[in-house]
C-alpha positions as CSV (number, residue, x, y, z in Angstrom):
1,M,-223.8,-59.8,-143.0
2,T,-227.3,-60.8,-144.1
3,R,-230.0,-58.4,-143.2
4,L,-233.1,-59.8,-141.5
5,T,-236.2,-58.8,-143.3
6,A,-239.8,-59.6,-142.8
7,R,-239.7,-61.6,-146.0
8,R,-237.2,-64.0,-144.5
9,V,-238.3,-64.0,-140.8
10,L,-242.0,-64.5,-141.2
11,P,-241.8,-67.8,-143.2
12,A,-239.3,-69.2,-140.8
13,L,-241.4,-68.1,-137.9
14,A,-244.5,-69.7,-139.4
15,V,-242.6,-73.0,-139.9
16,L,-241.4,-72.9,-136.3
17,V,-244.9,-72.2,-134.9
18,L,-246.4,-75.0,-137.1
19,A,-243.8,-77.4,-135.9
20,G,-244.2,-76.4,-132.3
21,I,-248.0,-76.8,-132.2
22,Q,-247.6,-80.4,-133.2
23,F,-246.6,-81.1,-129.6
24,V,-249.9,-79.7,-128.3
25,P,-252.1,-82.8,-128.4
26,A,-255.7,-82.8,-129.7
27,R,-258.4,-84.1,-127.5
28,I,-259.4,-87.0,-129.7
29,D,-260.4,-90.3,-128.2
30,R,-258.9,-93.0,-130.5
31,V,-259.6,-95.9,-128.1
32,L,-262.4,-98.2,-129.2
33,P,-265.2,-98.4,-126.6
34,D,-267.1,-101.6,-125.6
35,P,-269.4,-102.4,-128.5
36,A,-272.2,-103.9,-126.3
37,P,-274.1,-100.7,-125.6
38,S,-273.8,-99.4,-129.1
39,L,-276.6,-98.5,-131.5
40,A,-275.4,-101.3,-133.9
41,R,-275.6,-103.9,-131.1
42,Q,-278.9,-102.7,-129.7
43,L,-280.9,-102.1,-132.9
44,E,-279.1,-104.5,-135.2
45,P,-279.5,-102.5,-138.5
46,S,-279.5,-104.3,-141.8
47,A,-276.3,-104.4,-143.9
48,D,-277.6,-101.5,-146.1
49,I,-278.3,-99.3,-143.0
50,T,-275.0,-100.3,-141.5
51,R,-273.2,-99.2,-144.7
52,L,-275.1,-95.8,-144.6
53,L,-274.2,-95.3,-140.9
54,E,-270.5,-96.2,-141.5
55,R,-270.3,-94.0,-144.6
56,S,-272.1,-90.9,-143.3
57,C,-272.4,-91.0,-139.5
58,N,-269.8,-93.1,-137.7
59,D,-266.8,-90.7,-138.1
60,C,-268.5,-88.3,-135.7
61,H,-271.1,-90.3,-133.8
62,G,-269.7,-93.9,-133.9
63,A,-267.2,-96.2,-132.4
64,T,-265.0,-96.7,-135.4
65,P,-264.2,-93.4,-137.1
66,T,-261.8,-93.3,-140.0
67,W,-259.1,-90.9,-139.0
68,P,-257.5,-89.4,-142.1
69,W,-253.9,-88.5,-142.1
70,Y,-254.6,-84.8,-141.5
71,S,-256.4,-85.6,-138.3
72,Y,-253.0,-86.0,-136.8
73,V,-251.8,-82.6,-137.8
74,A,-252.4,-79.5,-135.7
75,P,-254.4,-77.3,-135.9
76,I,-256.7,-79.5,-138.0
77,S,-256.6,-82.2,-135.3
78,W,-257.9,-79.7,-132.8
79,L,-260.8,-78.8,-135.0
80,L,-261.7,-82.4,-135.8
81,G,-261.4,-83.3,-132.1
82,R,-263.8,-80.5,-131.2
83,D,-266.3,-81.4,-133.9
84,V,-266.4,-85.1,-132.9
85,R,-266.8,-84.2,-129.2
86,E,-269.7,-81.9,-130.0
87,A,-271.3,-84.5,-132.3
88,K,-271.1,-87.1,-129.5
89,E,-272.6,-84.7,-127.0
90,H,-275.7,-84.6,-129.3
91,L,-275.7,-88.2,-130.3
92,D,-273.2,-90.9,-129.4
93,F,-273.8,-94.3,-131.0
94,T,-271.4,-95.9,-128.6
95,R,-273.6,-95.1,-125.6
96,W,-277.0,-95.9,-127.2
97,A,-278.0,-98.3,-124.4
98,D,-277.7,-95.5,-121.9
99,H,-281.0,-94.1,-123.2
100,A,-284.4,-95.4,-122.3
101,P,-286.4,-96.9,-125.2
102,R,-288.6,-93.7,-125.5
103,A,-285.5,-91.5,-125.6
104,Q,-284.0,-93.8,-128.3
105,A,-287.2,-93.5,-130.3
106,R,-287.0,-89.7,-130.1
107,L,-283.3,-89.7,-131.1
108,L,-284.1,-91.9,-134.1
109,G,-286.9,-89.5,-135.1
110,R,-284.4,-86.6,-135.0
111,M,-281.9,-88.6,-137.1
112,C,-284.6,-89.1,-139.8
113,E,-285.7,-85.5,-139.7
114,E,-282.1,-84.2,-140.0
115,A,-281.4,-86.6,-142.9
116,Q,-284.6,-85.5,-144.7
117,K,-283.6,-81.8,-144.3
118,G,-280.1,-82.5,-145.5
119,Q,-278.6,-81.3,-142.2
120,M,-276.8,-84.6,-141.6
121,P,-274.1,-85.2,-142.4
122,P,-273.1,-81.5,-142.1
123,Q,-272.1,-79.6,-145.2
124,A,-268.5,-79.1,-144.0
125,Y,-268.1,-82.9,-143.6
126,S,-269.7,-83.5,-147.0
127,L,-267.3,-81.2,-148.7
128,V,-264.4,-83.4,-147.7
129,H,-266.3,-86.7,-147.8
130,R,-268.1,-86.5,-151.2
131,G,-270.1,-89.8,-150.8
132,A,-271.4,-88.9,-147.3
133,P,-274.7,-87.2,-148.1
134,F,-277.7,-89.5,-148.5
135,S,-279.4,-89.8,-151.8
136,A,-283.2,-89.4,-151.9
137,D,-283.6,-93.2,-152.0
138,E,-281.1,-93.7,-149.2
139,T,-283.0,-91.2,-147.0
140,K,-286.3,-93.1,-147.6
141,L,-284.5,-96.4,-146.8
142,F,-283.0,-94.9,-143.6
143,C,-286.3,-93.3,-142.4
144,A,-288.2,-96.6,-143.1
145,W,-285.6,-98.5,-141.0
146,I,-286.0,-95.8,-138.3
147,E,-289.8,-96.2,-138.3
148,R,-289.4,-100.0,-137.8
149,A,-286.9,-99.5,-135.0
150,Q,-289.2,-97.0,-133.3
151,A,-292.1,-99.5,-133.5
152,R,-289.9,-102.2,-131.9
153,L,-288.8,-99.7,-129.2
154,A,-292.5,-98.8,-128.5
155,D,-293.3,-102.5,-128.0
156,A,-290.3,-102.7,-125.6
157,A,-291.2,-99.6,-123.6
158,P,-292.8,-100.1,-120.2
């Protein structure tokens, strides 16, 4: 008779737990929202800015995130779901029109500040997505676009 030892039981138990947690769904919204109130529709960024937003921001703040294969595997799916929910609580590009023009201008200002400080995209995201951080030139381009957008918003504000 085979003697059960920790060396045999623990790996088997780990496999069972890992398999079992796959049935606990992550709270990730994978449904595409209406694009009408989005930042892209409201501010109509240039192609260069759109590429920056898609590359560095949209996975957490946008409507069309790229979900890598590991986003479907627990417990990573839980962590990614939490990160995206928290990111959208701070700034959700899909609900841009919900903000008044002055609030939009403030949000844009924060976006530029965080890009200049290297805080966005976050370091953990940048480790997995090597091309995500803005270069110095991209940061200048991004902030220049933001200044123009803020000026248009100031003209539109009552």
